ZAMARGU-4260 file (C-alpha; in steps of 0.2 Angstrom, whole numbers, plus 5000, padded with zeros to 4 digits):
<rodrens>
0) 4967/4948/5109 | 4952/4959/5110 | 4941/4957/5095 | 4940/4970/5081 | 4925/4979/5077
5) 4927/4980/5059 | 4912/4989/5055 | 4914/5002/5068 | 4932/5005/5061 | 4924/5007/5043
10) 4911/5019/5049 | 4923/5029/5060 | 4935/5030/5044 | 4921/5036/5033 | 4915/5049/5045
15) 4932/5056/5051 | 4946/5052/5040 | 4952/5061/5024 | 4961/5050/5012 | 4973/5057/5000
20) 4973/5056/4982 | 4953/5052/4981 | 4936/5059/4980 | 4930/5055/4998 | 4914/5048/4991
25) 4923/5035/4982 | 4933/5029/4996 | 4929/5012/5003 | 4945/5004/5011 | 4947/4987/5018
30) 4955/4984/5034 | 4971/4974/5037 | 4967/4962/5051 | 4983/4952/5052 | 5000/4951/5042
35) 5015/4941/5041 | 5031/4942/5030 | 5025/4947/5012 | 5006/4944/5016 | 4991/4952/5024
40) 4973/4948/5026 | 4958/4959/5025 | 4943/4960/5034 | 4935/4946/5024 | 4950/4935/5029
45) 4956/4936/5011 | 4974/4934/5009 | 4985/4946/4998 | 5003/4945/4991 | 5009/4962/4996
50) 5018/4967/4980 | 5021/4984/4983 | 5027/4984/5001 | 5012/4995/5005 | 5020/5011/4998
55) 5037/5003/4994 | 5044/5004/5011 | 5040/4987/5020 | 5057/4980/5014 | 5058/4968/5030
60) 5040/4962/5028 | 5026/4963/5039 | 5027/4958/5058 | 5046/4955/5058 | 5050/4948/5074
65) 5066/4958/5078 | 5056/4974/5075 | 5042/4968/5086 | 5054/4964/5100 | 5061/4982/5099
70) 5045/4989/5103 | 5044/4980/5119 | 5059/4991/5125 | 5052/5007/5120 | 5048/5012/5138
75) 5067/5010/5142 | 5071/5024/5130 | 5072/5042/5136 | 5062/5054/5124 | 5075/5068/5120
80) 5073/5084/5110 | 5084/5086/5095 | 5097/5096/5105 | 5102/5081/5115 | 5114/5067/5110
85) 5106/5050/5111 | 5113/5032/5108 | 5100/5028/5095 | 5103/5044/5085 | 5121/5043/5086
90) 5122/5024/5082 | 5110/5026/5067 | 5119/5040/5059 | 5135/5031/5060 | 5128/5015/5053
95) 5120/5026/5039 | 5137/5034/5034 | 5146/5016/5035 | 5134/5010/5021 | 5133/5027/5011
100) 5145/5032/4997 | 5162/5035/5003 | 5161/5054/5002 | 5146/5055/5014 | 5150/5062/5032
105) 5134/5067/5042 | 5115/5064/5043 | 5102/5077/5048 | 5087/5068/5052 | 5069/5072/5048
110) 5051/5064/5049 | 5049/5056/5032 | 5053/5059/5013 | 5044/5074/5009 | 5052/5084/5023
115) 5068/5077/5020 | 5068/5084/5002 | 5062/5101/5009 | 5077/5102/5022 | 5089/5096/5007
120) 5084/5111/4997 | 5087/5123/5011 | 5104/5115/5015 | 5109/5116/4997 | 5104/5135/4997
125) 5113/5139/5012 | 5128/5129/5007 | 5130/5137/4990 | 5122/5154/4993 | 5112/5151/4976
130) 5093/5149/4975 | 5088/5140/4959 | 5084/5121/4960 | 5084/5110/4945 | 5072/5095/4946
135) 5065/5083/4933 | 5048/5081/4924 | 5040/5064/4929 | 5047/5064/4946 | 5040/5064/4963
140) 5047/5070/4979 | 5033/5072/4990 | 5017/5082/4994 | 5023/5096/5005 | 5024/5113/4997
145) 5043/5112/4995 | 5044/5094/4989 | 5028/5098/4978 | 5038/5111/4970 | 5052/5099/4966
150) 5040/5086/4959 | 5038/5086/4941 | 5022/5077/4938 | 5003/5082/4939 | 5003/5081/4958
155) 5013/5096/4958 | 4999/5106/4951 | 4990/5109/4968 | 5005/5119/4974 | 5005/5131/4958
160) 5009/5145/4957 | 5024/5138/4966 | 5040/5146/4973 | 5052/5156/4962 | 5068/5146/4957
165) 5062/5128/4954 | 5067/5124/4937 | 5061/5108/4927 | 5071/5098/4915 | 5067/5082/4905
170) 5070/5064/4912 | 5077/5051/4900 | 5061/5041/4895 | 5067/5031/4881 | 5051/5020/4878
175) 5041/5036/4875 | 5055/5047/4867 | 5050/5052/4849 | 5069/5052/4843 | 5074/5034/4838
180) 5092/5034/4846 | 5106/5023/4840 | 5110/5017/4857 | 5109/5022/4875 | 5125/5033/4874
185) 5118/5043/4860 | 5102/5046/4871 | 5113/5051/4885 | 5122/5064/4875 | 5106/5071/4869
190) 5099/5074/4886 | 5115/5080/4893 | 5117/5093/4880 | 5100/5099/4883 | 5103/5100/4901
195) 5119/5109/4899 | 5111/5122/4888 | 5097/5126/4900 | 5109/5128/4915 | 5117/5141/4904
200) 5101/5149/4899 | 5097/5150/4919 | 5113/5156/4924 | 5125/5142/4932 | 5130/5155/4945
205) 5112/5155/4952 | 5109/5136/4953 | 5111/5128/4970 | 5107/5110/4965 | 5102/5098/4953
210) 5089/5087/4963 | 5084/5070/4955 | 5078/5052/4960 | 5092/5041/4953 | 5078/5030/4946
215) 5061/5038/4947 | 5049/5026/4955 | 5031/5031/4956 | 5033/5037/4938 | 5037/5020/4931
220) 5054/5014/4937 | 5064/5024/4923 | 5081/5017/4922 | 5093/5030/4916 | 5103/5027/4900
225) 5122/5022/4901 | 5132/5036/4907 | 5118/5048/4911 | 5119/5050/4930 | 5139/5051/4928
230) 5136/5065/4915 | 5125/5075/4926 | 5139/5073/4940 | 5151/5081/4928 | 5140/5096/4923
235) 5137/5099/4941 | 5156/5099/4944 | 5158/5111/4929 | 5147/5124/4937 | 5149/5122/4955
240) 5132/5115/4957 | 5127/5102/4971 | 5120/5085/4965 | 5107/5078/4977 | 5099/5061/4975
245) 5081/5056/4982 | 5084/5039/4988 | 5067/5039/4998 | 5060/5025/4987 | 5076/5016/4981
250) 5087/5017/4996 | 5090/5002/5008 | 5091/4988/4996 | 5076/4990/4985 | 5087/4990/4969
255) 5098/4976/4974 | 5111/4988/4981 | 5111/4998/4997 | 5108/5013/4987 | 5102/5016/4969
260) 5117/5027/4966 | 5129/5011/4970 | 5124/5005/4953 | 5133/5019/4945 | 5150/5027/4944
265) 5148/5043/4953 | 5145/5050/4971 | 5131/5063/4975 | 5134/5078/4986 | 5118/5075/4997
270) 5106/5060/4998 | 5088/5060/5005 | 5081/5044/5012 | 5065/5037/5022 | 5054/5022/5020
275) 5067/5008/5020 | 5077/5015/5035 | 5063/5010/5047 | 5052/5000/5034 | 5037/5010/5040
280) 5037/5003/5058 | 5041/5021/5063 | 5041/5037/5054 | 5059/5043/5050 | 5069/5051/5036
285) 5084/5061/5033 | 5097/5070/5023 | 5115/5062/5021 | 5128/5076/5017 | 5145/5074/5010
290) 5161/5079/5019 | 5162/5096/5009 | 5144/5101/5014 | 5145/5095/5032 | 5162/5106/5034
295) 5152/5121/5028 | 5142/5120/5043 | 5156/5118/5055 | 5157/5138/5054 | 5140/5142/5047
300) 5123/5140/5057 | 5112/5126/5050 | 5097/5136/5049 | 5084/5121/5049 | 5077/5110/5061
305) 5061/5101/5068 | 5054/5095/5084 | 5056/5077/5080 | 5073/5077/5072 | 5081/5061/5077
310) 5067/5055/5088 | 5073/5042/5100 | 5059/5029/5096 | 5062/5030/5077 | 5080/5030/5077
315) 5080/5015/5088 | 5070/5006/5076 | 5080/5012/5062 | 5096/5003/5071 | 5087/4987/5072
320) 5082/4988/5054 | 5099/4991/5048 | 5105/4976/5058 | 5091/4966/5049 | 5098/4970/5032
325) 5115/4965/5037 | 5111/4949/5048 | 5098/4942/5035 | 5109/4947/5019 | 5093/4956/5013
330) 5102/4967/5001 | 5111/4951/4992 | 5094/4943/4993 | 5085/4956/4983 | 5098/4956/4969
335) 5096/4937/4967 | 5077/4936/4968 | 5077/4951/4958 | 5085/4941/4944 | 5070/4929/4945
340) 5058/4944/4944 | 5067/4951/4929 | 5065/4934/4919 | 5047/4934/4923 | 5044/4952/4918
345) 5053/4950/4901 | 5041/4935/4898 | 5026/4948/4899 | 5033/4957/4883 | 5022/4944/4873
350) 5006/4950/4880 | 4997/4963/4868 | 4994/4976/4882 | 5012/4977/4888 | 5021/4990/4880
355) 5036/4990/4891 | 5044/4982/4907 | 5057/4990/4918 | 5067/4982/4932 | 5081/4983/4944
360) 5082/4972/4959 | 5065/4971/4967 | 5059/4987/4959 | 5049/4986/4943 | 5035/4993/4933
365) 5024/4986/4919 | 5019/4999/4908 | 5002/4994/4899 | 4997/5001/4882 | 4981/5001/4871
370) 4990/4998/4855 | 5008/4992/4854 | 5012/5000/4838 | 5006/5018/4842 | 5011/5015/4861
375) 4994/5024/4866 | 4994/5023/4885 | 4980/5015/4894 | 4977/5032/4903 | 4984/5049/4898
380) 4996/5060/4908 | 4989/5068/4923 | 4971/5059/4921 | 4972/5046/4935 | 4968/5057/4949
385) 4950/5065/4953 | 4942/5053/4940 | 4928/5041/4943 | 4936/5024/4947 | 4930/5016/4932
390) 4946/5018/4921 | 4955/5004/4913 | 4970/5005/4924 | 4958/5004/4939 | 4950/4989/4932
395) 4967/4981/4930 | 4972/4984/4947 | 4956/4979/4953 | 4958/4962/4944 | 4975/4959/4953
400) 4966/4963/4970 | 4953/4951/4967 | 4966/4938/4963 | 4976/4942/4979 | 4990/4952/4971
405) 4990/4970/4980 | 4999/4985/4971 | 4996/5001/4965 | 4997/5010/4948 | 5002/5027/4942
410) 4996/5033/4925 | 5000/5018/4914 | 5012/5008/4924 | 5009/4995/4937 | 5023/4995/4952
415) 5030/4978/4957 | 5041/4981/4972 | 5038/4966/4985 | 5046/4966/5002 | 5064/4961/5001
420) 5061/4945/5011 | 5052/4938/4998 | 5056/4920/4992 | 5059/4913/4974 | 5043/4903/4976
425) 5033/4917/4983 | 5039/4928/4969 | 5034/4915/4955 | 5017/4912/4964 | 5013/4931/4964
430) 5018/4932/4946 | 5008/4919/4941 | 4993/4929/4948 | 4999/4944/4938 | 4999/4934/4922
435) 4982/4928/4925 | 4975/4946/4927 | 4984/4951/4912 | 4975/4937/4902 | 4958/4942/4909
440) 4962/4960/4907 | 4965/4958/4889 | 4951/4946/4885 | 4937/4954/4895 | 4941/4972/4897
445) 4954/4981/4886 | 4950/4973/4869 | 4932/4970/4873 | 4932/4989/4877 | 4940/4992/4860
450) 4928/4982/4851 | 4913/4990/4858 | 4920/5008/4853 | 4924/5002/4835
</rodrens>
């Protein structure tokens, strides 16, 4: 193999590449030189546990032999425009419907998560003849103009003033709720009553869809209270509104089920997906629609499309990826190893800087605080982008990285979402590193920082 000129790569990157969510003068990325399973190595030959699956997509791990083998056959696949039927596109659509909720019927393919959400909005508006789209605060649906309008956190500000018809409502976030609910059911009733009132205020006959992540990911793995998603389904049925679930991050085994909605007793009208369908080996996303929505387009033109819809290479990789999930029992494995992760995370509640832990399958967040009594966050809402890289969260993530635990944070939550192939031993080894970082963080940075201020 030809040797890699690391310095040239870094210089070209600095000179010619724009990096997202960052001031460019502060960007100094490492280079991944090799990777295998849940591990990768940087240009200094430092080994890392990949505990966020890059950006929560590398479910089958790095350099999976079956997917690498698929790339050897790419030259055998005829490249075809979306209007043609192809073996891989047809096969992947069938395989997705086979594992989707029972009411799902057809798949529209896109390039990734954000544009899948854009197309889902268009499909919902066409199918209902309505224009308003409800989505939640503390959600993230992508950075395109449409997905940015769907998003309910600070990254949406760059697309404002936005498009008309996008309405935000509150996400249940019980750790930071000012009301002390008696139980989860009481919280569910409160949030559903507010949502129903908001629908009435907006005019239900104008609302095309309620668009939501079943479990918000980047905003802290916010597990819904009991009965909440089922209650949203009932409200949608009451007013003839479509319910769309964004499964871009949670789909394909991340939560210990094929899709996050499988944990609950309801079926959405549409679902969007990306990430885990190819595990990042090739870009692909899409919209899964129910039988009811699919039938509408039997006699009405589907007025949306894109050049690479159902791209033959990406769908070929997708077919192989779904085979891996089945052949290696990765969904069941994620559920079992997820129990080990849950146990390790619950033990973290004893640390002074850990306010809350939330987890389902191999999808988790650790929320850090400056004070457990007041729940003062490590970083204020909307303040983790565009600031100098010297904040407390940046320091904690930096500590993790130095110890070989690679992940990312958003506001005060650190995401833990390793590849689904992780073993129990690897999980425990990585969480030992996380605890080491917490101990150092509290001793040398967080409370030392507070002592200086006082």
